[in-house]
Every structure is written in structure tokens, then in C-alpha cells.
C-alpha positions in Angstrom: -55.1 132.1 35.8 -58.1 132.0 38.1 -58.6 133.3 41.4 -58.4 129.7 43.4 -55.1 128.8 41.8 -53.9 132.4 42.5 -54.4 132.4 46.3 -51.4 130.3 47.4 -49.4 132.7 44.9 -50.7 136.6 46.6 -50.6 134.0 50.6 -47.2 133.0 50.3 -46.2 137.0 49.2 -47.9 137.7 52.2 -45.8 135.8 54.0 -42.4 136.7 51.7 -42.6 140.6 52.5 -42.3 141.0 55.9 -39.3 139.0 55.7 -37.9 141.4 52.8 -38.7 143.9 54.8 -37.3 142.9 58.2 -34.0 141.8 56.1 -34.0 145.6 54.2 -34.4 146.9 57.5 -31.1 144.5 59.2 -28.9 145.7 56.2 -29.7 149.0 56.4 -28.8 149.7 60.1 -25.8 147.4 59.2 -25.0 150.0 56.3 -25.4 153.0 58.6 -23.3 151.8 61.2 -25.7 151.2 64.1 -25.0 148.6 66.5 -22.5 146.6 66.5 -21.0 142.4 66.6 -18.4 142.1 69.4 -15.7 139.2 68.6 -14.6 137.0 70.9 -11.1 137.1 69.2 -9.4 140.6 67.5 -6.4 140.9 65.1 -3.6 142.8 67.7 -3.0 146.5 66.6 0.5 145.8 67.8 1.5 142.5 66.8 0.2 141.8 62.6 -0.2 138.4 62.4 -1.5 137.6 65.3 -4.9 137.7 67.3 -6.1 138.3 70.7 -8.6 137.6 73.0 -11.3 140.7 72.9 -10.5 142.7 75.8 -14.7 144.4 75.1 -16.2 141.1 75.1 -18.3 141.3 78.1 -19.9 144.1 76.6 -21.6 141.7 73.8 -23.6 141.3 76.7 -25.2 144.7 77.3 -27.2 146.9 75.1 -25.3 149.9 77.3 -21.7 149.2 77.6 -21.7 151.7 81.0 -23.4 149.2 82.6 -21.6 145.9 81.8 -19.4 144.5 84.4 -15.4 146.0 84.6 -14.2 142.4 83.5 -12.2 140.8 80.7 -9.9 137.8 79.9 -6.4 139.1 80.1 -4.6 139.5 77.1 -3.2 136.3 75.3 -1.5 136.3 71.6 -1.7 133.7 69.5 -0.7 133.3 65.3 -3.8 133.3 63.8 -2.7 131.1 61.1 -2.2 128.1 63.3 1.3 126.5 62.2 1.0 122.2 61.8 3.1 121.7 64.8 1.0 123.8 66.9 -0.6 122.2 69.8 -3.2 124.3 70.8 -5.3 123.9 73.9 -8.0 126.7 74.7 -9.1 127.1 78.7 -12.9 128.2 79.1 -14.2 129.4 82.5 -14.7 131.9 85.3 -12.5 133.9 87.6 -10.7 130.6 88.5 -9.6 129.8 85.7 -9.0 133.4 84.7 -6.4 133.4 87.5 -7.8 135.7 90.0 -5.6 137.4 91.8 -2.4 136.4 90.2 -3.6 137.1 86.9 -2.0 135.2 83.5 0.7 133.8 85.2 -0.4 132.4 88.2 -3.1 131.1 86.1 -3.8 127.5 85.1 -2.7 128.7 81.8 0.6 130.1 83.0 0.8 127.0 85.6 1.0 124.4 82.3 2.9 126.6 80.3 5.9 127.1 82.8 5.1 123.0 83.1 5.5 122.2 79.6 8.6 124.2 78.8 10.4 121.4 81.3 8.6 118.1 79.8 7.3 119.4 77.1 11.2 121.9 75.8 11.2 121.0 71.9 6.7 121.7 71.6 5.4 124.5 70.4 2.3 124.2 72.6 -0.2 127.3 72.8 -2.5 127.9 76.4 -5.3 130.7 74.9 -7.1 131.6 77.9 -10.9 132.6 77.4 -11.5 132.9 80.9 -12.7 135.4 82.6 -15.0 136.8 85.7 -18.5 136.4 86.4 -19.3 134.7 83.8 -21.3 131.1 83.7 -21.8 128.2 81.5 -24.4 130.5 79.0 -21.1 132.2 78.0 -18.8 128.9 77.6 -21.6 128.0 75.2 -21.9 131.6 73.4 -17.7 131.3 73.1 -17.4 127.8 71.5 -18.4 128.1 67.9 -15.6 130.9 67.6 -12.8 128.5 69.4 -13.3 125.8 66.8 -12.6 128.8 64.0 -9.4 128.8 65.8 -8.6 125.0 65.1 -8.2 123.9 69.5 -6.4 120.2 69.8 -8.0 120.6 72.9 -10.5 122.3 75.0 -9.9 122.4 79.4 -13.1 123.6 81.2 -13.5 124.8 84.9 -16.4 126.1 85.2 -19.9 126.3 87.7 -19.3 128.8 90.8 -21.3 131.7 88.8 -24.3 129.6 87.5 -26.7 131.0 90.0 -25.3 134.7 90.5 -22.6 135.2 87.3 -24.1 137.2 84.2 -27.1 135.4 83.3 -27.7 133.4 86.3 -30.7 132.4 87.7 -30.7 134.0 90.4 -28.1 137.3 89.2 -28.9 140.7 88.5 -27.8 140.5 85.1 -29.7 137.4 84.4 -32.6 137.1 81.1 -35.8 137.7 81.8 -38.0 135.0 81.1 -36.4 131.6 82.0 -33.4 130.0 79.8 -35.7 130.4 76.8 -35.3 134.1 77.3 -31.5 133.6 77.7 -31.1 131.3 74.8 -33.5 133.5 72.5 -31.0 136.8 72.9 -27.8 134.3 73.1 -29.1 133.5 68.8 -30.4 137.0 68.4 -28.1 139.6 70.0 -25.4 140.1 66.8 -28.7 141.1 64.8 -28.7 145.1 64.9 -33.0 145.2 64.5 -32.7 143.5 68.2 -30.2 145.9 69.1 -32.3 148.3 68.0 -35.4 147.5 70.1 -33.3 146.3 72.6 -31.5 150.1 72.6 -35.1 151.7 72.7 -36.3 149.5 75.4 -33.4 150.2 77.5 -33.9 154.1 76.8 -37.5 153.3 77.7 -36.5 152.7 80.8 -34.0 155.0 81.8 -31.0 152.2 82.0 -28.9 153.7 79.5 -27.4 156.2 82.2 -26.8 153.4 84.4 -22.9 153.0 85.4 -22.6 149.4 86.6 -18.5 149.8 87.8 -19.0 151.8 91.0 -15.7 152.0 92.0 -16.5 151.4 95.7 -18.1 148.5 95.8 -17.0 145.0 94.6 -18.5 143.1 91.3 -20.2 140.3 94.2 -22.1 142.7 95.8 -23.6 144.4 92.3 -24.4 140.8 91.0 -27.0 139.2 94.1 -28.5 142.2 95.4 -29.2 140.1 98.3 -30.8 137.1 96.4 -31.0 134.4 98.8 -32.1 130.8 96.6 -33.3 128.3 99.3 -31.6 124.3 99.0 -34.1 122.0 96.4 -36.5 124.8 96.0 -37.5 126.0 92.4 -34.6 128.3 91.2 -32.4 126.0 92.7 -33.1 123.2 90.2 -33.1 125.6 88.1 -29.6 126.4 88.5 -28.6 122.7 88.2 -30.3 122.2 84.8 -29.1 125.3 83.3 -25.2 123.9 84.1 -26.3 120.7 82.6 -28.1 121.3 79.4 -25.7 124.3 78.5 -23.0 121.9 79.3 -24.3 119.5 77.1 -24.4 121.9 74.4 -20.7 122.8 75.1 -19.4 119.1 74.9 -21.5 118.2 71.7 -20.4 120.8 69.9 -16.7 119.6 70.2 -17.3 116.2 69.7 -18.9 117.2 66.3 -15.6 118.5 65.5 -13.7 115.5 67.0 -12.1 118.2 69.5 -11.6 116.5 72.9 -12.1 117.9 76.4 -10.8 117.3 80.1 -13.6 118.4 82.1 -12.9 119.6 85.5 -15.2 119.0 89.1 -15.0 122.0 91.5 -13.4 122.5 94.6 -14.5 125.7 96.9 -13.4 126.6 100.6 -15.4 123.7 103.2 -13.5 125.1 106.2 -12.9 128.5 106.4 -15.6 130.0 104.5 -19.0 129.8 106.9 -22.2 129.9 104.9 -22.6 134.2 103.4 -26.2 133.8 104.5 -25.5 133.4 108.3 -22.6 136.7 107.6 -23.6 139.2 110.2 -26.2 136.8 111.9 -22.9 134.6 113.9 -19.8 135.7 115.4 -18.2 133.4 113.2 -15.0 134.7 113.8 -15.1 134.0 117.8 -16.6 130.7 117.4 -13.5 129.9 115.2 -10.7 131.3 118.0 -12.5 129.4 120.4 -10.4 126.1 122.1 -13.6 125.1 123.2 -17.0 125.7 121.3 -19.4 123.3 122.6 -20.8 126.5 124.5 -20.2 129.0 122.2 -22.2 126.4 119.6 -25.5 125.4 121.5 -25.2 129.3 122.0 -25.2 130.0 118.3 -27.3 127.4 117.4 -30.3 128.3 119.6 -30.1 132.0 118.3 -30.1 131.0 114.5 -32.5 129.4 112.5 -30.7 128.9 109.4 -30.2 125.3 108.1 -26.2 126.1 106.5 -24.9 127.7 109.9 -26.7 124.8 111.7 -24.5 122.6 109.3 -21.4 124.5 109.7 -21.7 125.2 113.4 -21.9 120.8 113.7 -18.8 120.5 111.5 -16.5 123.0 113.4 -17.7 121.1 116.7 -16.8 117.9 115.2 -13.3 119.2 113.8 -12.7 119.9 117.1 -13.6 116.7 118.8 -11.1 115.3 115.8 -14.3 113.5 113.9 -13.3 114.6 110.4 -15.1 112.5 108.0 -18.0 113.4 110.1 -16.7 117.3 110.2 -16.1 117.6 105.9 -19.9 116.2 105.8 -21.6 118.3 107.5 -19.3 121.4 105.7 -20.4 120.8 102.8 -24.2 119.9 104.2 -23.3 123.5 105.1 -22.4 124.7 102.0 -24.7 122.9 99.6 -27.4 124.9 102.2 -26.1 128.1 101.8 -28.6 130.6 100.0 -26.0 133.0 98.9 -25.2 131.2 96.3 -21.2 132.0 95.5 -19.9 128.5 95.4 -21.2 125.8 93.4 -23.4 122.5 95.6 -22.4 119.4 95.3 -25.0 118.6 92.5 -22.9 120.1 90.3 -19.9 117.8 91.1 -22.4 115.0 89.8 -23.6 116.5 86.6 -20.3 116.8 85.9 -19.2 113.2 86.3 -22.2 112.3 84.5 -21.0 114.0 81.1 -17.5 113.0 81.5 -18.6 109.5 81.1 -19.1 110.6 77.4 -16.8 109.9 74.4 -14.4 112.6 73.9 -15.0 113.6 77.4 -12.5 112.7 80.4 -13.1 114.0 83.9 -9.9 115.8 86.0 -10.5 115.2 89.6 -9.0 118.4 91.0 -11.4 117.7 94.2 -9.2 114.4 94.6 -5.9 116.1 94.7 -7.0 119.2 96.7 -8.1 116.8 99.1 -4.7 114.8 99.3 -3.1 118.1 99.5 -5.1 119.5 102.6 -4.2 119.1 106.4 -7.2 117.2 107.0 -8.7 116.0 103.5 -10.9 119.5 104.3 -9.8 121.9 101.8 -9.2 125.2 103.7 -7.3 128.1 103.8 -4.1 126.6 102.6 -5.6 125.9 99.0 -8.5 129.1 98.7 -8.3 132.4 99.6 -11.6 132.7 100.2 -14.8 130.9 99.5 -13.5 129.4 95.8 -10.1 131.6 94.0 -7.5 129.3 95.2 -4.0 130.5 97.2 -1.1 129.9 95.1 -0.4 126.4 96.4 -4.4 125.6 94.9 -4.0 127.4 91.6 -0.7 124.8 91.2 -2.7 122.0 92.7 -5.2 122.7 89.8 -3.0 123.3 87.2 -1.3 119.6 88.5 -4.7 118.2 88.0 -4.5 119.4 84.1 -1.2 118.2 83.6 -1.5 115.4 84.7 -5.0 114.6 82.6 -3.2 115.8 79.5 0.3 113.9 79.8 -2.5 110.9 80.4 -4.5 111.8 76.9 -0.7 111.4 75.0 -2.5 114.5 72.6 0.9 115.7 73.0 3.0 113.2 73.3 5.6 111.0 75.0 6.4 113.4 77.8 10.9 114.0 76.8 11.8 115.1 80.6 10.0 113.7 83.9 9.8 117.2 85.9 8.9 116.2 89.6 5.7 117.8 91.9 8.1 119.7 94.4 10.6 121.0 91.0 7.4 122.0 89.2 6.2 123.8 92.6 9.5 125.5 93.2 9.1 127.1 89.6 5.9 128.6 89.2 5.9 131.6 87.1 5.0 134.5 90.2 6.8 136.5 92.0 6.5 137.7 95.6 5.7 141.2 94.2 2.5 139.3 92.5 1.7 137.6 95.4 1.6 141.3 97.4 -0.4 142.6 94.7 -3.3 139.3 94.6 -2.9 139.7 98.8 -4.5 143.7 98.7 -6.7 142.4 96.1 -8.2 139.7 98.3 -8.4 142.4 100.9 -10.2 144.5 99.0 -12.9 141.8 97.8 -13.4 140.4 101.4 -13.9 144.9 102.3 -17.6 144.7 100.7 -20.7 142.0 100.4 -21.1 139.2 100.9 -17.8 138.8 102.7 -19.2 142.2 105.1 -22.7 143.3 105.5 -22.1 146.6 105.2 -19.1 148.0 102.7 -15.7 148.6 104.7 -13.2 150.5 103.4 -9.7 149.3 104.0 -7.5 151.2 105.5 -4.9 153.1 103.8 -1.9 151.9 101.7 1.6 152.6 103.7 4.6 151.7 101.4 7.3 150.8 103.4 9.8 149.0 100.8 10.7 149.8 96.8 8.3 146.8 96.0 5.5 148.3 98.2 5.5 151.8 95.8 6.1 149.4 92.9 2.3 148.4 94.1 1.0 152.2 94.4 2.3 152.5 90.9 0.5 149.4 89.5 -2.9 150.9 91.6 -2.5 153.7 89.9 -2.0 151.9 86.3 1.3 152.5 85.5 2.0 150.4 82.2 3.2 146.7 82.8 6.0 146.4 81.1 7.4 149.5 82.6 6.9 148.0 85.6 8.3 144.9 85.1 11.3 146.3 83.9 11.4 148.3 87.2 10.7 145.1 89.0 13.6 143.3 87.6 16.3 146.3 88.5 15.2 146.4 92.2 15.2 141.9 92.1 18.8 142.5 90.3 19.9 145.5 93.1 18.9 142.6 95.4 20.8 140.1 94.1 17.3 138.3 94.0 18.6 136.6 90.4 16.0 133.9 90.8 13.3 136.8 91.2 14.5 138.7 88.3 14.5 135.6 86.0 11.2 134.8 86.9 9.8 138.4 85.5 12.0 138.0 81.9 10.6 134.7 81.8 6.7 136.4 82.2 8.3 139.4 79.9 9.1 136.4 77.2 5.8 134.9 77.4 3.9 138.0 77.1 6.0 139.8 74.3 5.5 136.5 72.1 7.1 137.7 69.4 10.2 139.7 70.6 13.6 137.8 70.5 15.3 140.7 72.5 12.7 139.5 75.2 13.8 135.8 74.7 16.9 135.9 74.5 17.5 138.5 77.9 15.3 135.9 79.8 17.6 132.8 78.2 20.8 134.7 79.5 19.7 135.3 82.7 18.1 131.6 83.6 21.4 130.3 82.3 23.7 133.0 84.9 21.4 131.2 87.3 22.5 127.9 86.3 19.1 126.8 85.1 20.4 125.8 81.6 17.1 123.7 80.5 14.6 126.7 80.9 18.0 128.8 79.3 17.7 126.6 76.1 13.7 126.8 76.1 13.9 131.0 75.7 17.2 130.8 73.5 15.4 128.3 71.1 12.8 130.5 71.4 15.1 133.9 70.3 16.8 131.7 67.9 13.5 130.8 65.7 12.1 134.6 66.0 15.8 135.4 64.4 17.4 132.5 63.0 20.5 134.7 61.5 21.5 136.1 64.6 25.1 135.0 65.1 24.8 135.4 68.7 21.5 133.8 69.5 23.3 130.9 67.5 26.3 130.5 69.2 24.4 131.2 72.9 21.9 127.7 71.9 25.0 125.8 70.8 26.7 126.9 74.5 23.3 125.4 76.1 23.1 122.7 74.0 27.3 121.8 75.4 26.3 122.5 79.2 23.0 120.1 78.7 25.9 117.6 76.6 24.1 117.7 73.8 26.9 117.8 71.8 25.8 116.4 68.6 23.3 119.3 68.4 26.2 122.5 69.5 28.0 120.6 66.7 25.7 121.2 64.2 25.3 124.9 65.0 28.7 126.4 65.5 29.3 124.7 61.4 26.1 126.6 61.0 27.5 129.8 62.0 30.9 129.3 61.2 29.4 129.1 57.3 28.4 132.4 57.3 31.7 134.3 59.3 34.5 135.7 58.3 36.6 135.2 61.0 35.8 131.8 62.3 38.9 131.7 65.0 36.6 131.8 68.0 33.8 129.4 66.7 37.1 127.3 65.7 37.6 127.0 69.4 34.5 125.8 70.5 33.8 123.2 67.4 37.2 121.9 68.8 36.0 122.0 72.0 32.7 120.1 71.7 34.5 117.3 69.1 37.0 116.9 72.0 34.1 116.2 74.3 32.1 114.1 71.6 35.3 112.3 71.1 35.7 111.0 75.3 32.2 110.2 75.7 32.3 107.6 72.5 35.2 106.0 74.6 33.6 106.0 77.6 
């Protein structure tokens, strides 16, 4: 073999050797247990055969676990092996999609699950929420492949407010150095142990391993922004729009390739009752809004500030005062778009969403339209928003109503079984007065810090005045959730608030999805308050989990009788009779049902 012919072989070997060595190093690091892979879904330790969203998922984006913000998706259990009859919905988004501050049962997920119980009572519908605070489209994009693996039938997306100041946002303290290319490279390489080794050494060298990102006295918003102001029409402003558009394109294209339909919602935020964050501490908004005649104050304030967002907001207040609501809305939107502290998505994001929703396999959920219809002046205010972007209970209901209508219109689940009015659905929301009280405390805590205040202002000491208040203190101290719900039931029963108690029984069953006892308890109390359809939903769940339980069979037969579904009631009674030695009680009920069938046929 000549030297000339052997040269390509040597060049090839020279090229391959570094990759072989890197591969061996990667295998070695994995063999010795260095590094981590943080999956989106993990097997439940308490419920064999079930998966749940990983409570530590945020740590996949931080070399130092202590530096990661204290956020996680709510715990939701679902079967590892999806049944053929299951219709599986996955929710993606940030803190609004997650349901802050109400949690799972006041969220988009909880509201939809409650609505499905009445409208699709015989369908097995799962709603899995992967949303959590502080994340943006990079995280959503990073989750897609793992979401596809659990075989969803539909994806719901409500996201965009964290694009600038969320984890990996263009203006965030948690942004990757080097822009979008560096962030995409990080997402591609983050699971490699070699990359994690280099990352660990780098953070150690810079003294970052000792940093703790979870100072209890400061809000998450104060940590992600650090005073970062992003001017309208600036390069960083446009980078945020481009990042949002490009990441959503990747997300939608991956779902489209797997023929998984997506419902993509436009965004809403507080327009009237949230002054520009960039002006907090510079303008006395409280005094301006309180005044019955704003003209004098507005002129004074306009002369005092050079902030365009403040000028637009003051102009909007003036238009409201003069009942020129269309002009007011235009200026409120301008104020939001010009606000340089970008905790609210600019209007350009809704245009991006509208453009992308025109793609095959994607449908627009017009949340903004329904919010304006439910607002007093067509301007979104504190009736629907707790602060800047997180809805009130009514706001979450309208968010869920928007998605529910869109889901129903797709026809993917099937024909609607039972029609339920919006008013009835509103009375049905699975949130108690205790949940609302807890949510209000969380909002007060959030608004005591930046960017709502220039400096952190500790809340006054909470003075309990009722049993519910003492339970709030226990929750703040970390009492076990199930134990807390049982205490809440005892309080509501003692006060003869059976409707509130029924909601708690219901959420316990929804949380303990494999417990027939929890389902039966919920069924019995809903029957006690004469809500037979929801009682029947839970009774069917109990019987499915424990199909040979005679009491569950008889209870469900009784419910079917009350619903005048006599054939279903008779079928269950005959099933129960075949398994009993003493059939006298069942024979009595069979006689009653057969008599009802005869009367029905005669009429």
C-alpha cells in the first residue's frame, strides 16, 4: 500500500479518534453516576402504573439546583399505558396556564375537567397540565418530544407573558449568554454528561455553585428581571418577538408531523387597573385613579414624567373619565406595549399567534374576545385580573370557557352528551371559599415586592379570626394536603355548608384518581345535595375501580333510577342479584324499576 493511498485512512482515523474519546468519556461519566437526566414525566412512587409531571423539572435548566427558582407543575397522575378509550389533553404554558394562585382546581385544567363531567359524563378524558411559573416558549419547545411520547389527542397552549423575563427569556437574569443560538445549543446538549461536567466546572470557577436562587423574602419576579428595561422597538424587543415566533413554529411543526391537533390561544392582561411597571415609584397612580376629576392631576403628572407608557396610561384614564371607551382602550394597549418592564406580552404577540393559528392542525382560541365580552367596558380590568396577568376566579372560568368552546367545536371528543349553560358551569367551579382566601394571600404577597413596589414591603402579621383562617396558617406551615382537605370537610359539614364540602370531596377524588373510596364519598355527598349527574359521575368512577363492590353497584343503580335511566338501573340490579345470596332487597328495587318502566311505556 502506497503512502498516497494510506493518507485518507489516516485522516479518517484522526477525525474519528476525538469523537471516540469523547464517547468513552461520556460513557465513563454515566457509568460512575455523574450528572443527571431530568425527565418531564416520572413514575409515581405511590400509585403503581401511573405517571406524573416531574416536580423537579425546572432543575434540568440549572447546573446548580439551589439556583433554580422554586417552581413546578401541579401534581397530576395519569395512566402510564394509555387506554384505547382515553382522550388525552395536554396543557402547555406559564403560570396562568398553571392556575396561579388558585392551583390545579382553579386552573384551566381544573375548570375543563369539571365541565367535562357534565357534558361528556361517559367519556374518559384526561387533562395533563405541564404548565408552571416563569417558563416561556423555550421550555414549551423542550417538552414537546416527551409530550408526544405519552400519546396526546389534543394540545392546549396559553403562553407568551414570560418571553422577555422568564427563564431563558431575552431580558431575564436566567437567559443564556449568546442569544438564541446559544440557548438552542444548550437545549440540545444539556443531557450530555460531558456538557454538564464543563458547566459544573464553569459555575464552580465563577463561584456560582454556592448561590441560592430561592431567597424566601423576595418574589420570583424580583429575581428574573433585576431592573431590566426593554424599550419598545429596540433590538431586544424584536428579539423577543422573533424568539416567540420561531419557537412556536418548531412546537407546532412537531405536533403537526405527528398529526396531533393544537388549540393556540391569544393572550390577555390587565389593561385598566395595571399601570406601567416602568413607572412604579415615579407616579402616584393610586391618587390619580382615586380622583373624580383627573384633568388637573394628569397635566401635572404628564409634565413630571418623560415615560411614554405613563403618558399613554394617563391619557387612557382621562378617556375613561370622559366615557370615551374606544379611545381609552387604544391608549391602555399603548401603555402596555410601551411599558419597558415587560412582564406582560406586547400586542405583537397576538398577531404572531393569529398568523400561526392559520396553519393546518392549529386552531385559534380567541380568549381576548371572550374576555372583552365579559368585561364591563370592553376593557380588561380587575374584575377579570388579580394583578397584571393572572386571572381572578371569574377570569379563569372565562379562559376555560374559551378553550371548552373550541374543544367542543373540533368534534374530537364526540357529540356533546349534555348541554350545560355558562351560568350553571360558573356555579360549578371546583374552588371553595378557602381556596379563594388562600389565593388572595398569595396575591398580597406577590404585590408586596418588585415590580409592584419599589422596595419589598413585608405584609402585616396575619391575625386569624375563623376556623378557615387557622387552616390558612396550617397551609402556610406545610400541612399535608389530604389532611387539610379532610379538616376542611369537617368545618364545612359542621357549618352545614354541604355544597362547599361536596366540592372538597370532589377534588379529593380527582387528586386520588385510583381511590374507589374517595370516589364513592364524593358520589354520596353530591347525591345528598341532589346533584345527581355529578354524583353519578363519581359513582361510575368508584365502580370502575372496584367493579365487584355491591354497594357501589346498588348506589349507581339508584342514581340511574333518579335520572330516569331505568334500563341502566335494571341492568345493574340484575348484575347485583346474580352475586347475592339474599336477594330480597334487590328484588324490591327491581320491582320498583320495572314498575317505572311500565309506566313510562304506557305514557
